[in-house]
Each structure stands twice: as structure tokens, then as C-alpha cells.
N, C-alpha and C positions, 0 to 999 in steps of 0.2 A: 627397479624390479622389472623382470621380463613381462612384456605385454602378452596376455593369453587370449585377448579379445580384440578384434579390429575396432578402432575408434570411428565414431561417426564423422563424416566429412565436416560437419558444422563446428566440431571442436578440435580439428586436426592441428590448428595453430596454437593450441594451449599446451602447457607442460603438465606433468602429473601433479605438481604442487598447485598449479592454478586450478586444475580440475577439482582437487580436494577442497581448495579454498572456496571455489564457486559452490560446491555442494553444501559445505558448512554454512555458508551465508544464506543459501536457499532454505536449509533447515531452520535457521534462526528467524525466518519470517520476512526477509527482504523481498521487495516486489520483483516479480519476474521481469517486468519491462526494464527496470533499472539494471538488473543483472545482465540481461541481453545486451543492453547498450554498453555497459562497462567492459564486458568481456568480448565485445565485437562479434556477437553471434549473428547469423543471418536473420533478416526480418521474418523469414518463413518459420522460424522456431516459435512455437506457442507454449511449449513446456520444457523447462530446463532439464527435468528429470529424464525425459525420453531420449535425450541425446547423450547423457552421461553413461560411461561404461559401468559394468557391474563392479561391486566391491570385491577385490581379491585380498584375502586375509594374509597378513604377514606372519601370523602365529599358528594357523591351522594347516595341517598337512594330511593328505589322504594316507592312511596306514598301508594301503595296498600299492598305490602308484608313487608315493612319496612326492606328490605334487601339491601345489596350493589348493585351497578351497575358495569358492566364490559364492556370492549371493546377489540377487537383485537389490538395487538401492531402495530402501524404504522411502515412501513419500513423506512429505512434511506432516507431522502429527500422528504418524502411524505408531500405535503402542507396540511394545516389545512382543506382546502375546500374539500379534498378528503378522509378525515378520516371517519371511520364508526361511527355510533351512539353507545352510551352506552346502554346496555341491562340489565334488571333485571336478577339476578342469578337464579330466581325461575319462573318468568312468562314472558310474551311476551312484557312487557312494555319497551319502548325505550325513550331515552333522546337525543335530537339533540343539540350539542354544537353550539355556535355562529360561523358562518363562514363555517359550514359543507356544503358540496356541494350536499348532497342527494336531490333527486327530491322531497322527502317529508320533511316537517319541523315540522310536528306534528305526534304524535304517533298514530298508527292504531290498537292498542291492544283493545280487547273487553271492558276492563274496561274504557279506555279513550273514546272510542266511546259512551258508555253509559253515561259517565260524560258529554261529549259535548252535547249529545241529551237532557240531563236534564237541562243543562245550557241554551240551546236554548229555551226549554219549559218554563223555569223560566223567561227568558228575554221577551218571547212573552207574558206571563201572565202579567208581569209588564207593557209592552207597551200597552196592551189592557186596563189595569187599568188606565194608564195615559191618553190614548185616550178618555176613557169614562168620566174621570174627566173633560176633556176640552170640549168635544162635547156632552156628554150624557144628560146634563140638558136641557130640552125643553125650547125654547124661545117663547114669545108670537107670535101667527100666524099672518101672513100678510093678511090684508083684500084683498079679490079678486078684489074689485073695484079699489084698489090702484095700481094694476099692469098695466104697459104700454103695448101697442100693441105688440112690439117686445118681451117683456118678456113672454106674453101669448103664442105667436107662439113657442118660444123656449121651454117653459114648455110642451106644447102639443107634440112637437117633442121628448123631453126627456122621456115623459111618454109612447111614442110609441116605446118601447124597446124590444118587443117580449113577454112581460108578463111572463117571467120565473123567477124562484127563489122565494125568500121570497116576500109575497104579496105586502107589502108597500114599498119595496126597489126599487129605481130607478137605473138602471144599469149605470156603469161608461161609459164614452165616448169611451174608448178603449175596452170595454167588447166584447167578441166574439159573444154573443147572439144578439148584435145590427146588424141588416141587412144593415144599411146604416149610413153614417156619419151625424153628426148634420149639419155641413156646409162643404164647400169644403176645408177649411184650418183648421188646428189644432189650430192656433192662434185665429181665430174668434170664434171657438167652445168653447175654454177655456175662452175667453173673456165673452161670453154669460153666461156660467155656473158660472164664478166668480162673475159676476154682480148679478145673482139671489141669490147666496150665501150671498154676502155682503148686499143685500136688505132684507135678512131674509126669502126669499121664499123657499130656499133649506137649509136643515140641513144635516150635515155629518152623514152618517150611520156608527156607531162605528164598524161594521164588515168589513169596507173597508180594502184594502191592506195596511198594515202598512208602506210599502215602499213609499207610496204616501205622507208621512209626514216627517217633519224634526225633529228628536229627539232632536237635539241640540238647537232648537228654540221653545221649549215647544209645539212640535207637530203641528207647523203651516203647512199649506198645501204647498207642494213643487211641486206636480204634479196633477193638477186639473183633468186631463183626466183619472186618475186611481182611483178616489174617487167615492164611491157609495153614494147615496143621499136618503133623505126622504123629501117629499113635506111638507111645513109648511105654508099652506094657509087656510084662514077661509072664508067659504061661509056665515056662520052665525057669528055674532059678537063674537069674542073670542073663537070660537070652531074650532079646527083644523079638516079639512075634510079628508076623506080617499082618497087614490089615485084614485079609480074608480069614486068617486063623483067629484073630481077635473077634471078628464079627460072629463067627460060628460059636466060639466059646461063650460070648455074651448071650446070643440067642438061645443056646442050649440051656444055660443056667436060668435065664429069666423066663423061659417058657416052661420050665419044670415046676416042681412043687414050690409054693411060697414058703420061704424060710422064716421061722419065728424071729430071727435077728433082723429082718427087714422091717418089722412091724412099725417102729417109730418113724423111720424115714418114709415108708409107704403112706402112712396116715397123713403126714405133713405134706407130701407131694400131691396126694389126691386133692386136698383142700387148696393148696397153692395154685395148682393148675386151674381149678374151677374159679378161684377168685380172680386170677389174672384175666381169664377169658370174659368173665362177667364185667369187670371194670373196663375192658376194651370195648364192650358193647355199650356201656354207659357213655363212654367218650364218643362213640359213633353216633348215638342218638342225640347227644348234646350238640355235636357239630352240625347235625342236620337242621337244628333250629337256631344256629348262629351263636352258640354258647361255647365257651372254653371251660371245660370241667376241670376244676382244680382241687376239689375236696376229696382227693384220692385216699388220704389217711383215714378219714371218717368212713368213706365208702368201703375200704378194705375191712374195717372192723364190722360194719353192718352186714356186708355180704358174707363175711366169715361166719356170723351168727345165723344168717338165713340159710346157709348151705347145710346146717344141721337138719333142716326139715324140707328144704326145697332144692330142686335140681337147677342146673344152669338154664335149662329150657324155661322153667317157671320164673326164674329171676329176670330173664329177658322181658317177660310181661311186666313185672314190677318196674323195671327200668323204663319201659316205654310210657307207662302211666305217670311215673315220677317226673320224667322229662317234659311230658305234656303239661303237667301241673306247674312246673317251673316256668315254662314258656308263657303260660297264661298269667302267672304271677307277675312276670316282667311286663307283658303286653298290657296288663290292666293298670300299670303304673304303681303297683303296690310295693315293688322292691326298690332297693337303692342302686340298682344297676344289674347288668347281666351276671356279674360274679356273685352278687348276693343271691340272685335267683337260682343260679346253678348250685349254690351251696345247700339249697333245700332238697336236692335230689336224694341224698342218702336217707334223710328223715322221711321223705315221702315214700321211698321204697320200703322202709321199715313199717310205716303205718299200714300200707296196703298188705304187706305180708302178715302183720298181726291180725288184720281183718280176715284174711284167708285162713289162718289157723283157727280163729274163733268160730268161723262159719263152716270150716272144714271143706273148702273148695280149692281147686287148683286150675290154672290155665297154662297149658303148654304152648311152646312156640316152636317154629321151625328154625333150624340153624341158618344164620345170615351168612351168605357167602363172603361178605366183607369182613367177617371175623371167622376165618376158616379154622378147622380143627388143626392144632399143631402136631408135630411129629411126636413129641413127648406124650401127649394125651392118647394118641392113636396106639403107640406101642405099649403104654401102660395098661390100657384096657383090652387091647387085642391080644397081646403076647403074654403079659403077666397075669392079668385078672380073667382073661378069656371071656369077656363080656362086652363085645363091641357095641359102641353107642352109649354105654352106661355113663360115660363121663359127661355127656350132655343131657341125657334123659332121666338120670337117677340122682336123687339127693345124696351127696357124699356121706352125710351123717347117717341117714337111714340105710344106705348101702353097706356102710361099715358094720353097723349094729345088726341088721337083719340078714345080711348075705355074706359079707366077708368073714366075720368072726365064726359063724357056724360052718362055713365051707372050708376055711383054711386054718383056723386056729383052735378049733374044738379038739380037745384031746392032747394038745401040746402047749399047755399054759406055761408061762415063765414062773417058776417057783419063787415065792416071796421069801426073803431072808428071814431066818428065825431069830428074833431078838426079844428081849424082855422088857421093852418099853412100847408105849402106844404107837401104832402106825396109822398113817393116813390111808383111807380107802374110799372107793367110789360109793356115793350115796344111793346109786341105782342098782348096782350089781355086786357090791362088796369087794370088787377086785382091788388089789393093791398095785396093779400095773398102771400107774398113773404118773403124770408129771405135775409138779406143783410149782407155782411162782407166787411171790407175794411182795407187797410194799408195806408201808406202815399201817395201812387201814384195810387192805384187801388181800385175801388168799384165793387164788384161782387154781382149780384142779381140772386136768383133762384126762379122761379115762380112755385107754387104748383098746379096751375090750368091748365097751358098749357105746363109745363116742360121746358120752355125756360130758358137758362142760359145767362145772359147779363154781359158784363164786360165794365167798363168805366175807362179810364185812364186820369190822369191829364196831362196837357201840360208841366208843370215843377214842380220840387220838391221844396216846400217852406222850408226855414230854420226853425230849431226848435226854 
């Protein structure tokens, strides 16, 4: 093999075979003095390793220069993890063997850096092409009239994204240009966007962040909050409208008279937004005392009941008191751990609220900037209900019964069907405009005219 390195004068009398034999005997542990004497090295040599040439690999070749790779000879007892990388005899290219302990495992030479950049560019181009193949073909637009009330409010909030960037593009939920969140929780926000996408009212913008999609699953959406969108709604039959036209149509309809057909969705949305914001505040308070709040299902039920008589502002107070009690419960050593202590928060909130009802007192709170008002709440109360701030300061249940029904629904009731068998009706206002759900033991009715929730329980469970 061609010599790529000048040999030290001390071993110039040895052949390549003798050099390799000397090195192997050195590695096997033979004494340096004996090796020096046997191979007739000068007495000035104190270390055999220092006079041996680097190892030139017979198997590794630089892909750019097509020349051999070399490495410094490891000393006796050096583990594989500490051995140096192979280097090209001509350029800066390096090869890292398996198990090498270097902090780097890829070559940083100019040629490799250019190659990796080109590979990334090629992969990005392929990804964009695959993304366009799946989402680039326009689908028939969804008729504006077919959208539900909640979908229209969500679309209006999505379009209100700051108006920057490409004209028809709708910013992703987590885009920096959005000044406010869609709803108080990421889960509800993604649920709304996913619903609009599945309904066909939103189409994926193929310029979206490629990391929002799952390459292994034909570029299905894995992170809805990172996807950019385009509206796919028709104001005229079969003609997809522009973003500006859709915004004006949504605003004009939602800011006009409240339609009776919106009633059920509107009622559910008022309470859902208030529950989501209240639960986020419970999480915030629990985190401040080092607790991870996990009793969301129980809290959702309790807060939903409290909202019939209390505002989000007043529930903030119940949350602070409940978290303080839970922290004391844990600090006093009476709980089985932080999780057990945090699970008492919903019950403590309910107990304080029951006391407030019995003694007829209320304590309002200021809005916490760490739980800001989301876009859906702002538009619902400012545009639709025209009562700015009511989403935080007024009880949804009392607002619905005392203000919404008299203002918007009086004189336009939904006629009950005429049938010749007994009908369910609200125990408070006799309205038949209710929803009913039941299991084997319990019947629950929710009135959309006076906001009363009634529960009826059987005396005994009948056998199947």
C-alpha cells in the first residue's frame, strides 16, 4: 500500500509487516523495553506508540476524494468508545465508527454539510409534493347556510387572525400573529378546527409546517394547531368565496337578530366556554401551589352546575379558596399525596358555592391575565349577544333565563308538536323546549327557555 505519511526515522528500517506486528505485540501487553530491543529501535525511544505511523484503512475510502481514510493508533487498553474518527488523507472528511464516543457522530466537513443540506432540500421538495398531492385538489365548497351556529362563530374567530401573510391563508392556532387564543383550552380549539375541516369548511393550506403532518400515515394531520387553512365556503351555489367576503357574511349574520334555530347551540356554547375558562383557572391556581390538577371530569360537572347561579368571576373565588384548602390539606399531612389533595378541589368549590347560595353572598374577581379572554368568548358576547364582558361577569344560567330569553326569544317560541300522548315539560316554566337524557335510574332534563336543569331518579332499579 502506498505510504501517505512519512515514517519516523526510528522505524525506517522496518517493513510494513514488521510495524503491524510490533503494534499488535504492543497491544497484547508485551513490555516496551523488550520490543525496543527486539526491533532494534534507538535507546532514545521511550514509547513505541509515538514512533508508529497512523493506521491507514484498507477498507474505508473517502467518498469525495476516493482516497484511503486514516486514524491515530489507539494506545494499549483504549476502549472503542474513546477511539478517534477516521479521516481522509487529503480532505477534512471524517468517518465515525460504531461505538465511538465522540460528541459528534456525523462529519462536519464542507462537502458533508453541503450534501446534508441538499438532502434536506430534496426531502422537503418531496414532502411538499406529497402534501400537495393529498390536499392540493380543491373540494366542493360547503354552502354557507349549512353551517351551524358554533361553526360560524369559530370561523369568524379564525378569520380574525391579524390579517397578515398571504391574503387567503388563515393562520394556524399557534401562529405568533394571533393576538388571542381561539378558546381557553387547546383541546377545545383543536376540536373546533378539526370539526370544520371534517365538514369541508376548511381546507389545508399546502404551505403549512410539514411537521404538523404524519409522513408515515400518508400525511394525515397530527397537530391541528400547527396547520394553516383556507376557507372553503360558498355564498353562491358552487362558488367558493374569498376570505373577505366570508368574513363580512359571517359578521353581518352573527351581529344581526339572534335566530331561534341557534338556541340549542348557543346555550351549549355559552356554558362550554365558561367551563373551559374556569377549569383553566383551577389548573393555574393548582400549579401555583405545586399541584397537578387531574380531576377535570369531576370539576367539569361541578362547574357546569355552579354556572347556573354564579359567573366565571365568582367561580374564580371558589377556585382560590378550594386550592388553598387542598394545599393546607396536603401540608398538614392529612392527604395521601398531592394528587389526593388536588382531587378535593371540586368538592371544596361546591361546598363554598352552596354556602354562598344559602347565605346569599357573592364575591367577584378580576380577570387573570394568565387566563385571557379567548376570541370565541369575545365575539360571542360582543357581536352576537351585544353584552361585552358578560361572559366573565354574569352567570350563564341567570343570563340565559333573566336576559337572553326575554330579549331574544320572547314572542318567537318554537311550537311544540301536537300529539295525543303525555309530553315532558319543564317543571319551572312548563316549556316543552327541552332536551332529555336518561339511564336506568336517572332522567335529566335541560330547559332551553329558563335554563333549569331537572333530575328525576327512580325508586328502585328494575331487572333487565
